[in-house]
One Martini backbone bead per residue (centre of mass of N, CA, C, O) as a GRO file, in nm:
protein
  437
    1MET     BB    1   0.099   0.033   0.016
    2SER     BB    2   0.010   0.379  -0.067
    3SER     BB    3   0.040   0.766  -0.105
    4VAL     BB    4   0.041   0.815  -0.390
    5ALA     BB    5  -0.041   0.880  -0.685
    6PRO     BB    6  -0.258   0.812  -0.897
    7ALA     BB    7  -0.342   0.637  -1.149
    8ALA     BB    8  -0.366   0.657  -1.506
    9ARG     BB    9  -0.579   0.470  -1.519
   10PRO     BB   10  -0.893   0.432  -1.562
   11ARG     BB   11  -1.175   0.441  -1.399
   12ILE     BB   12  -1.393   0.195  -1.246
   13LEU     BB   13  -1.700   0.100  -1.193
   14ALA     BB   14  -1.874  -0.136  -1.041
   15SER     BB   15  -2.111  -0.154  -1.266
   16ARG     BB   16  -1.859  -0.197  -1.507
   17LEU     BB   17  -1.695  -0.467  -1.469
   18ASP     BB   18  -1.860  -0.650  -1.681
   19ARG     BB   19  -1.694  -0.501  -1.933
   20CYS     BB   20  -1.462  -0.660  -1.844
   21ARG     BB   21  -1.186  -0.867  -1.846
   22PRO     BB   22  -1.073  -1.127  -1.715
   23GLY     BB   23  -0.728  -1.049  -1.611
   24GLU     BB   24  -0.742  -0.755  -1.615
   25PRO     BB   25  -0.659  -0.443  -1.546
   26VAL     BB   26  -0.776  -0.233  -1.273
   27VAL     BB   27  -0.950   0.070  -1.158
   28VAL     BB   28  -1.048   0.171  -0.832
   29ALA     BB   29  -1.278   0.385  -0.633
   30GLY     BB   30  -1.328   0.479  -0.276
   31TRP     BB   31  -1.479   0.354   0.004
   32LEU     BB   32  -1.429   0.196   0.302
   33HIS     BB   33  -1.681  -0.010   0.397
   34ARG     BB   34  -1.524  -0.295   0.450
   35ARG     BB   35  -1.353  -0.527   0.684
   36ARG     BB   36  -1.214  -0.865   0.649
   37THR     BB   37  -1.035  -1.070   0.881
   38LEU     BB   38  -0.823  -1.335   0.831
   39ALA     BB   39  -0.564  -1.538   0.861
   40SER     BB   40  -0.461  -1.501   0.521
   41VAL     BB   41  -0.696  -1.275   0.470
   42THR     BB   42  -0.828  -0.972   0.315
   43PHE     BB   43  -1.138  -0.796   0.292
   44LEU     BB   44  -1.227  -0.542   0.071
   45VAL     BB   45  -1.489  -0.295   0.068
   46VAL     BB   46  -1.576  -0.094  -0.198
   47ARG     BB   47  -1.733   0.229  -0.238
   48ASP     BB   48  -1.938   0.363  -0.480
   49ARG     BB   49  -2.192   0.516  -0.663
   50SER     BB   50  -2.270   0.206  -0.785
   51GLY     BB   51  -2.119   0.026  -0.552
   52LEU     BB   52  -1.950  -0.283  -0.492
   53ILE     BB   53  -1.605  -0.393  -0.409
   54GLN     BB   54  -1.393  -0.662  -0.405
   55VAL     BB   55  -1.083  -0.709  -0.211
   56VAL     BB   56  -0.788  -0.907  -0.224
   57VAL     BB   57  -0.558  -0.952   0.059
   58LYS     BB   58  -0.218  -1.108   0.100
   59ASP     BB   59  -0.008  -0.909   0.128
   60HIS     BB   60   0.190  -0.817   0.390
   61GLU     BB   61   0.251  -0.521   0.323
   62THR     BB   62  -0.037  -0.432   0.271
   63LEU     BB   63  -0.155  -0.518   0.544
   64ALA     BB   64   0.025  -0.336   0.717
   65GLY     BB   65  -0.078  -0.061   0.583
   66LEU     BB   66  -0.390  -0.123   0.690
   67ALA     BB   67  -0.396  -0.110   1.003
   68GLY     BB   68  -0.490   0.221   1.030
   69VAL     BB   69  -0.742   0.174   0.834
   70GLY     BB   70  -1.050   0.293   0.810
   71GLU     BB   71  -1.357   0.343   0.764
   72GLU     BB   72  -1.399   0.578   0.488
   73THR     BB   73  -1.159   0.558   0.341
   74VAL     BB   74  -0.990   0.675   0.065
   75LEU     BB   75  -0.948   0.476  -0.236
   76GLU     BB   76  -0.710   0.310  -0.451
   77VAL     BB   77  -0.735   0.036  -0.691
   78THR     BB   78  -0.498  -0.198  -0.828
   79GLY     BB   79  -0.583  -0.482  -1.041
   80THR     BB   80  -0.727  -0.801  -1.085
   81LEU     BB   81  -0.976  -0.933  -1.259
   82THR     BB   82  -1.212  -1.154  -1.091
   83GLN     BB   83  -1.401  -1.422  -1.073
   84ASN     BB   84  -1.692  -1.420  -0.828
   85PRO     BB   85  -2.004  -1.513  -0.741
   86SER     BB   86  -1.986  -1.413  -0.421
   87ALA     BB   87  -1.938  -1.144  -0.518
   88PRO     BB   88  -1.999  -0.835  -0.586
   89GLY     BB   89  -2.110  -0.871  -0.917
   90GLY     BB   90  -1.897  -1.133  -0.966
   91PHE     BB   91  -1.641  -0.964  -0.860
   92GLU     BB   92  -1.282  -0.921  -0.816
   93ILE     BB   93  -0.975  -0.809  -0.659
   94THR     BB   94  -0.643  -0.889  -0.730
   95ASP     BB   95  -0.337  -0.803  -0.662
   96PRO     BB   96  -0.312  -0.532  -0.500
   97THR     BB   97  -0.299  -0.173  -0.516
   98VAL     BB   98  -0.293   0.059  -0.248
   99VAL     BB   99  -0.431   0.393  -0.233
  100LEU     BB  100  -0.426   0.682  -0.064
  101LEU     BB  101  -0.640   0.984  -0.086
  102THR     BB  102  -0.623   0.996   0.228
  103GLU     BB  103  -0.655   1.006   0.534
  104PRO     BB  104  -0.750   0.840   0.781
  105ALA     BB  105  -1.048   0.773   0.898
  106ARG     BB  106  -1.284   0.820   1.101
  107THR     BB  107  -1.509   0.692   1.291
  108PRO     BB  108  -1.811   0.636   1.235
  109PRO     BB  109  -2.128   0.697   1.385
  110VAL     BB  110  -2.199   0.458   1.191
  111GLU     BB  111  -2.280   0.147   1.043
  112LEU     BB  112  -2.261   0.136   0.697
  113TRP     BB  113  -2.248  -0.190   0.638
  114ARG     BB  114  -2.518  -0.227   0.715
  115PRO     BB  115  -2.820  -0.290   0.570
  116ARG     BB  116  -2.916  -0.111   0.814
  117LEU     BB  117  -2.985   0.181   0.974
  118GLN     BB  118  -2.869   0.191   1.320
  119ALA     BB  119  -3.041   0.479   1.399
  120SER     BB  120  -3.147   0.750   1.512
  121LEU     BB  121  -3.273   1.032   1.388
  122PRO     BB  122  -3.089   1.236   1.534
  123VAL     BB  123  -2.824   1.098   1.446
  124GLN     BB  124  -2.867   1.124   1.144
  125LEU     BB  125  -2.894   1.440   1.143
  126ASP     BB  126  -2.623   1.514   1.289
  127HIS     BB  127  -2.476   1.309   1.051
  128ALA     BB  128  -2.563   1.346   0.746
  129ALA     BB  129  -2.296   1.344   0.570
  130VAL     BB  130  -2.263   1.032   0.650
  131THR     BB  131  -2.545   0.877   0.654
  132TRP     BB  132  -2.597   0.919   0.341
  133ARG     BB  133  -2.392   0.684   0.256
  134HIS     BB  134  -2.592   0.488   0.290
  135PRO     BB  135  -2.740   0.299   0.058
  136ALA     BB  136  -3.038   0.323   0.163
  137GLN     BB  137  -3.036   0.628   0.205
  138ARG     BB  138  -2.948   0.716  -0.073
  139ALA     BB  139  -3.190   0.592  -0.227
  140ARG     BB  140  -3.394   0.810  -0.146
  141TRP     BB  141  -3.265   1.038  -0.318
  142GLU     BB  142  -3.282   0.894  -0.591
  143LEU     BB  143  -3.584   0.926  -0.602
  144ALA     BB  144  -3.590   1.235  -0.594
  145ALA     BB  145  -3.415   1.287  -0.845
  146ALA     BB  146  -3.600   1.136  -1.042
  147THR     BB  147  -3.843   1.313  -0.994
  148LEU     BB  148  -3.722   1.579  -1.098
  149HIS     BB  149  -3.672   1.472  -1.381
  150GLY     BB  150  -3.968   1.405  -1.450
  151PHE     BB  151  -4.086   1.685  -1.412
  152ARG     BB  152  -3.914   1.831  -1.621
  153THR     BB  153  -3.952   1.650  -1.875
  154THR     BB  154  -4.253   1.670  -1.900
  155LEU     BB  155  -4.270   1.983  -1.931
  156ASP     BB  156  -4.078   2.015  -2.167
  157GLU     BB  157  -4.262   1.841  -2.363
  158LEU     BB  158  -4.510   2.066  -2.304
  159GLY     BB  159  -4.373   2.368  -2.331
  160PHE     BB  160  -4.204   2.449  -2.095
  161THR     BB  161  -4.050   2.692  -1.876
  162GLU     BB  162  -3.781   2.740  -1.692
  163ILE     BB  163  -3.757   2.893  -1.370
  164GLN     BB  164  -3.634   3.173  -1.157
  165THR     BB  165  -3.704   3.299  -0.838
  166PRO     BB  166  -3.734   3.489  -0.579
  167LYS     BB  167  -3.645   3.458  -0.212
  168LEU     BB  168  -3.669   3.770  -0.194
  169VAL     BB  169  -3.941   3.954  -0.046
  170PRO     BB  170  -4.174   4.220   0.033
  171THR     BB  171  -4.409   3.995   0.074
  172ALA     BB  172  -4.652   3.802   0.131
  173THR     BB  173  -4.813   3.522  -0.027
  174GLU     BB  174  -4.941   3.340   0.205
  175SER     BB  175  -5.210   3.322   0.372
  176GLY     BB  176  -5.150   3.190   0.702
  177ALA     BB  177  -4.841   3.206   0.662
  178GLY     BB  178  -4.543   3.220   0.776
  179VAL     BB  179  -4.262   3.445   0.804
  180PHE     BB  180  -3.930   3.534   0.720
  181GLU     BB  181  -3.745   3.782   0.850
  182VAL     BB  182  -3.525   4.021   0.693
  183ASP     BB  183  -3.236   4.209   0.640
  184TYR     BB  184  -3.260   4.454   0.369
  185PHE     BB  185  -3.073   4.704   0.382
  186GLY     BB  186  -3.267   4.818   0.636
  187ARG     BB  187  -3.511   4.644   0.531
  188PRO     BB  188  -3.780   4.456   0.498
  189ALA     BB  189  -3.791   4.102   0.441
  190TYR     BB  190  -3.868   3.782   0.273
  191LEU     BB  191  -3.912   3.460   0.263
  192ALA     BB  192  -4.036   3.257   0.036
  193GLN     BB  193  -4.332   3.065   0.030
  194SER     BB  194  -4.351   3.119  -0.288
  195PRO     BB  195  -4.377   3.153  -0.657
  196GLN     BB  196  -4.661   3.256  -0.733
  197PHE     BB  197  -4.645   3.549  -0.845
  198TYR     BB  198  -4.417   3.493  -1.060
  199LYS     BB  199  -4.547   3.265  -1.222
  200GLN     BB  200  -4.787   3.429  -1.312
  201GLN     BB  201  -4.638   3.659  -1.459
  202LEU     BB  202  -4.485   3.449  -1.661
  203VAL     BB  203  -4.735   3.371  -1.826
  204GLY     BB  204  -4.721   3.654  -1.978
  205VAL     BB  205  -4.463   3.532  -2.139
  206PHE     BB  206  -4.468   3.186  -2.169
  207GLU     BB  207  -4.751   3.043  -2.049
  208ARG     BB  208  -4.530   2.813  -1.954
  209VAL     BB  209  -4.430   2.716  -1.618
  210TYR     BB  210  -4.140   2.625  -1.405
  211GLU     BB  211  -4.032   2.514  -1.066
  212THR     BB  212  -3.739   2.442  -0.859
  213GLY     BB  213  -3.750   2.505  -0.500
  214PRO     BB  214  -3.731   2.685  -0.224
  215VAL     BB  215  -3.933   2.708   0.071
  216PHE     BB  216  -4.091   2.919   0.338
  217ARG     BB  217  -4.210   2.832   0.680
  218ALA     BB  218  -4.302   3.011   0.986
  219GLU     BB  219  -4.410   2.740   1.137
  220PRO     BB  220  -4.476   2.577   1.457
  221HIS     BB  221  -4.422   2.281   1.342
  222ASP     BB  222  -4.403   1.958   1.530
  223THR     BB  223  -4.399   1.740   1.281
  224VAL     BB  224  -4.380   1.473   1.042
  225ARG     BB  225  -4.485   1.689   0.782
  226HIS     BB  226  -4.300   1.941   0.867
  227LEU     BB  227  -4.131   2.230   0.728
  228ALA     BB  228  -3.941   2.529   0.691
  229GLU     BB  229  -3.795   2.377   0.446
  230TYR     BB  230  -3.866   2.316   0.098
  231VAL     BB  231  -3.943   2.147  -0.201
  232SER     BB  232  -4.084   2.303  -0.485
  233MET     BB  233  -4.310   2.195  -0.748
  234ASP     BB  234  -4.385   2.418  -1.008
  235ALA     BB  235  -4.688   2.510  -1.195
  236GLU     BB  236  -4.787   2.713  -1.491
  237LEU     BB  237  -5.088   2.792  -1.696
  238GLY     BB  238  -5.235   2.897  -1.985
  239PHE     BB  239  -5.536   2.870  -2.135
  240ILE     BB  240  -5.774   2.783  -1.957
  241ARG     BB  241  -6.083   2.681  -1.839
  242ASP     BB  242  -5.997   2.525  -1.570
  243HIS     BB  243  -5.893   2.318  -1.308
  244HIS     BB  244  -5.905   2.056  -1.482
  245ASP     BB  245  -5.654   2.119  -1.648
  246VAL     BB  246  -5.461   2.099  -1.406
  247ILE     BB  247  -5.521   1.808  -1.332
  248ASP     BB  248  -5.434   1.688  -1.599
  249LEU     BB  249  -5.140   1.779  -1.577
  250LEU     BB  250  -5.074   1.638  -1.310
  251GLY     BB  251  -5.111   1.354  -1.421
  252GLN     BB  252  -4.874   1.365  -1.623
  253VAL     BB  253  -4.655   1.430  -1.411
  254LEU     BB  254  -4.686   1.178  -1.235
  255HIS     BB  255  -4.624   0.974  -1.456
  256GLY     BB  256  -4.338   1.091  -1.512
  257MET     BB  257  -4.222   1.043  -1.229
  258VAL     BB  258  -4.261   0.737  -1.217
  259ALA     BB  259  -4.102   0.666  -1.471
  260SER     BB  260  -3.831   0.779  -1.372
  261VAL     BB  261  -3.801   0.606  -1.123
  262ARG     BB  262  -3.801   0.338  -1.276
  263GLU     BB  263  -3.556   0.408  -1.475
  264ARG     BB  264  -3.335   0.570  -1.274
  265ALA     BB  265  -3.431   0.403  -0.978
  266GLY     BB  266  -3.451   0.087  -0.970
  267ALA     BB  267  -3.250   0.005  -0.746
  268ALA     BB  268  -3.392   0.165  -0.520
  269VAL     BB  269  -3.662   0.025  -0.534
  270THR     BB  270  -3.550  -0.251  -0.459
  271ARG     BB  271  -3.396  -0.191  -0.196
  272LEU     BB  272  -3.676  -0.054  -0.062
  273ASP     BB  273  -3.940  -0.181  -0.153
  274VAL     BB  274  -4.109  -0.018  -0.361
  275GLU     BB  275  -4.435   0.104  -0.417
  276LEU     BB  276  -4.570   0.210  -0.675
  277PRO     BB  277  -4.799   0.405  -0.790
  278ARG     BB  278  -5.145   0.416  -0.843
  279LEU     BB  279  -5.233   0.534  -1.175
  280PRO     BB  280  -5.460   0.659  -1.344
  281ASP     BB  281  -5.537   0.821  -1.627
  282ALA     BB  282  -5.743   0.962  -1.425
  283ILE     BB  283  -5.805   1.167  -1.181
  284PRO     BB  284  -5.984   1.149  -0.918
  285VAL     BB  285  -6.290   1.332  -0.823
  286ILE     BB  286  -6.394   1.541  -0.540
  287HIS     BB  287  -6.596   1.716  -0.360
  288PHE     BB  288  -6.579   1.866  -0.064
  289SER     BB  289  -6.877   1.816   0.026
  290ASP     BB  290  -6.866   1.509  -0.036
  291ALA     BB  291  -6.627   1.440   0.147
  292LEU     BB  292  -6.759   1.511   0.414
  293ARG     BB  293  -6.986   1.298   0.393
  294LEU     BB  294  -6.806   1.048   0.359
  295VAL     BB  295  -6.653   1.108   0.657
  296GLY     BB  296  -6.865   1.248   0.863
  297ALA     BB  297  -6.865   1.554   0.838
  298PRO     BB  298  -6.941   1.856   0.872
  299ASP     BB  299  -7.066   2.094   0.649
  300ASP     BB  300  -6.884   2.341   0.803
  301GLU     BB  301  -6.620   2.238   0.734
  302PRO     BB  302  -6.313   2.403   0.625
  303ASP     BB  303  -6.152   2.123   0.651
  304LEU     BB  304  -5.922   1.865   0.643
  305ALA     BB  305  -5.836   1.615   0.826
  306PRO     BB  306  -5.614   1.365   0.856
  307ALA     BB  307  -5.839   1.147   0.885
  308HIS     BB  308  -5.987   1.224   0.629
  309GLU     BB  309  -5.759   1.171   0.430
  310ARG     BB  310  -5.726   0.874   0.488
  311ALA     BB  311  -6.014   0.786   0.418
  312LEU     BB  312  -5.999   0.891   0.120
  313GLY     BB  313  -5.764   0.712   0.036
  314GLU     BB  314  -5.910   0.443   0.080
  315TRP     BB  315  -6.148   0.505  -0.116
  316ALA     BB  316  -5.979   0.541  -0.375
  317LEU     BB  317  -5.862   0.256  -0.379
  318GLU     BB  318  -6.132   0.099  -0.374
  319LYS     BB  319  -6.294   0.260  -0.605
  320HIS     BB  320  -6.024   0.337  -0.818
  321GLY     BB  321  -5.734   0.225  -0.784
  322SER     BB  322  -5.601   0.479  -0.615
  323ASP     BB  323  -5.339   0.689  -0.471
  324VAL     BB  324  -5.518   0.925  -0.584
  325LEU     BB  325  -5.689   1.248  -0.489
  326ALA     BB  326  -5.913   1.498  -0.585
  327VAL     BB  327  -6.007   1.793  -0.402
  328GLU     BB  328  -6.266   2.003  -0.471
  329GLY     BB  329  -6.400   2.306  -0.358
  330TYR     BB  330  -6.293   2.484  -0.160
  331PRO     BB  331  -6.332   2.721   0.044
  332MET     BB  332  -6.274   3.054   0.000
  333THR     BB  333  -6.191   3.115   0.301
  334LYS     BB  334  -5.924   2.901   0.255
  335ARG     BB  335  -5.823   3.086   0.023
  336PRO     BB  336  -5.662   3.274  -0.166
  337PHE     BB  337  -5.730   3.570  -0.335
  338TYR     BB  338  -5.640   3.436  -0.631
  339THR     BB  339  -5.885   3.263  -0.631
  340HIS     BB  340  -6.119   3.096  -0.813
  341PRO     BB  341  -6.439   3.074  -0.834
  342GLN     BB  342  -6.723   2.915  -0.847
  343PRO     BB  343  -6.950   3.008  -1.074
  344ASP     BB  344  -7.228   2.866  -0.942
  345ASP     BB  345  -7.060   2.891  -0.640
  346PRO     BB  346  -6.880   3.123  -0.447
  347ARG     BB  347  -6.814   2.948  -0.192
  348TRP     BB  348  -6.644   2.804  -0.396
  349SER     BB  349  -6.359   2.663  -0.551
  350ASN     BB  350  -6.112   2.640  -0.822
  351SER     BB  351  -5.982   2.408  -0.632
  352PHE     BB  352  -5.714   2.188  -0.499
  353ASP     BB  353  -5.635   1.872  -0.357
  354LEU     BB  354  -5.381   1.625  -0.332
  355LEU     BB  355  -5.400   1.289  -0.250
  356PHE     BB  356  -5.138   1.073  -0.110
  357ARG     BB  357  -5.200   0.821   0.067
  358GLY     BB  358  -5.366   1.023   0.273
  359LEU     BB  359  -5.197   1.288   0.177
  360GLU     BB  360  -5.113   1.598   0.140
  361LEU     BB  361  -4.937   1.724  -0.165
  362VAL     BB  362  -5.136   1.918  -0.332
  363THR     BB  363  -5.176   2.253  -0.461
  364GLY     BB  364  -5.449   2.395  -0.661
  365GLY     BB  365  -5.559   2.599  -0.954
  366GLN     BB  366  -5.750   2.864  -1.028
  367ARG     BB  367  -5.708   3.196  -1.129
  368LEU     BB  368  -5.715   3.501  -1.141
  369HIS     BB  369  -5.717   3.750  -1.443
  370ARG     BB  370  -5.864   4.009  -1.347
  371TYR     BB  371  -5.818   4.306  -1.216
  372SER     BB  372  -6.098   4.362  -1.089
  373ASP     BB  373  -6.108   4.099  -0.924
  374TYR     BB  374  -5.873   4.166  -0.737
  375LEU     BB  375  -5.991   4.419  -0.608
  376GLY     BB  376  -6.244   4.273  -0.497
  377ALA     BB  377  -6.100   4.057  -0.322
  378LEU     BB  378  -5.948   4.253  -0.135
  379GLU     BB  379  -6.190   4.415  -0.033
  380ALA     BB  380  -6.343   4.165   0.092
  381ARG     BB  381  -6.079   4.129   0.298
  382GLY     BB  382  -5.960   4.417   0.384
  383GLU     BB  383  -5.746   4.487   0.157
  384SER     BB  384  -5.483   4.636   0.022
  385PRO     BB  385  -5.334   4.685  -0.299
  386GLU     BB  386  -5.051   4.819  -0.250
  387PRO     BB  387  -4.860   4.568  -0.176
  388TYR     BB  388  -4.954   4.447  -0.490
  389ALA     BB  389  -4.885   4.632  -0.733
  390ASP     BB  390  -4.688   4.471  -0.912
  391TYR     BB  391  -4.865   4.224  -0.946
  392LEU     BB  392  -5.133   4.366  -1.055
  393SER     BB  393  -5.018   4.495  -1.317
  394THR     BB  394  -5.028   4.241  -1.490
  395PHE     BB  395  -5.350   4.240  -1.517
  396ALA     BB  396  -5.372   4.526  -1.651
  397HIS     BB  397  -5.197   4.388  -1.915
  398GLY     BB  398  -5.292   4.107  -1.956
  399MET     BB  399  -5.448   3.789  -1.882
  400PRO     BB  400  -5.493   3.466  -1.888
  401PRO     BB  401  -5.626   3.197  -1.819
  402HIS     BB  402  -5.514   3.035  -1.509
  403GLY     BB  403  -5.290   2.780  -1.360
  404GLY     BB  404  -5.185   2.558  -1.077
  405PHE     BB  405  -4.910   2.396  -0.896
  406ALA     BB  406  -4.782   2.216  -0.593
  407ILE     BB  407  -4.504   2.006  -0.497
  408GLY     BB  408  -4.383   1.809  -0.238
  409LEU     BB  409  -4.100   1.634  -0.234
  410GLU     BB  410  -4.077   1.511   0.054
  411ARG     BB  411  -4.358   1.392   0.068
  412TRP     BB  412  -4.340   1.211  -0.171
  413THR     BB  413  -4.098   1.040  -0.077
  414ALA     BB  414  -4.216   0.946   0.193
  415ARG     BB  415  -4.454   0.787   0.062
  416LEU     BB  416  -4.291   0.598  -0.110
  417VAL     BB  417  -4.123   0.476   0.160
  418GLN     BB  418  -4.290   0.495   0.424
  419ALA     BB  419  -4.228   0.731   0.604
  420GLU     BB  420  -4.275   0.868   0.925
  421ASN     BB  421  -4.063   1.102   0.843
  422VAL     BB  422  -3.966   1.365   0.643
  423ARG     BB  423  -3.662   1.376   0.749
  424GLU     BB  424  -3.566   1.099   0.618
  425VAL     BB  425  -3.571   1.260   0.309
  426THR     BB  426  -3.387   1.497   0.414
  427LEU     BB  427  -3.084   1.610   0.395
  428PHE     BB  428  -3.122   1.916   0.554
  429PRO     BB  429  -3.317   1.986   0.786
  430ARG     BB  430  -3.578   2.238   0.856
  431ASP     BB  431  -3.692   2.347   1.177
  432LEU     BB  432  -3.783   2.443   1.485
  433HIS     BB  433  -3.485   2.305   1.595
  434ARG     BB  434  -3.320   2.304   1.305
  435LEU     BB  435  -2.990   2.447   1.165
  436THR     BB  436  -2.833   2.177   1.184
  437PRO     BB  437  -2.609   2.105   0.941
   0.00000   0.00000   0.00000
């Protein structure tokens, strides 16, 4: 073993060793995942981004050099590729030369070589940069990454333009949701609760837009489903008839997300034994008033409780064979001022929530698009239009009927893997108590 410069031969990933011929020299590199020492031989298991590689060490000098090298040390190994059906991937490396690419690593806070991560959630979160290295933990984010790819790809193919909007804003976006105030060069500003105002304005430019990015909610929720910062996948499109066009688009996006997870993260699906969502061709829809009756809630209930959402999720699966259900027509009193009312009964809104396996995942709907309607909506709520002047000016200059939705990435991923807590699938969660790491 040595600590000299890496070999000049190209590095081969674990998943591509089957493309090489047994008996030829190969170079692999990664983290020392596990070491097993027997009487006359030591097995090193090296982990790279694609999998595991077994290295057989018999040379006494090499063994002596490995004496103080702990798990998670970064190594490069040059040796002979040898077939071994019992080794990971059916191959191992023999007669190796081992090069340290860094100093010996400290003992990791958890045993990453075990099949399952055996650590409490606080320990996992406190040491997230290391615990995410565990193959099963890493697989969870591979599902999220594939989801993001599917979201983008589907909308790209439908003629949408990806946008990026400010996260420092002059006023609150979502009524009823707390904001984080920051000092912006001596005057107050806020972390954006959503890109809602900007994505609507940009419908007037591009007609169809989407964004993936962080949003911030300063709500003191200490629950397994809430975060103070999360990734929102937003879409907004113009020239719609009503919110049903938005629901149709959402269905296409969900199908695209699932297809991407299947194609790009198939190994993660298998490793985590994930049951992919059952999605019908068209998302089943139920009106809010009918949903209340179905779950036995009072007619004047303003929102669905978590127990109601679970009951509706079970009904959707039994009745429609679907893991998703759109609940339309929420009371206007519970929706933001920019929400379009139901034309035949303005008590209800042309908005919806999508339940995924009995949990709210998506909020969306049709927006107001006439300037006069915005002035009337704000007046009805006793709000001045002045704080929204820049936003409202867009509608004074002509906007088509439009609508959109937002999907919470962490909630989606948590439901995919049946995680008990959304923090289990969040890389570095921010909540009521946690600002580090």
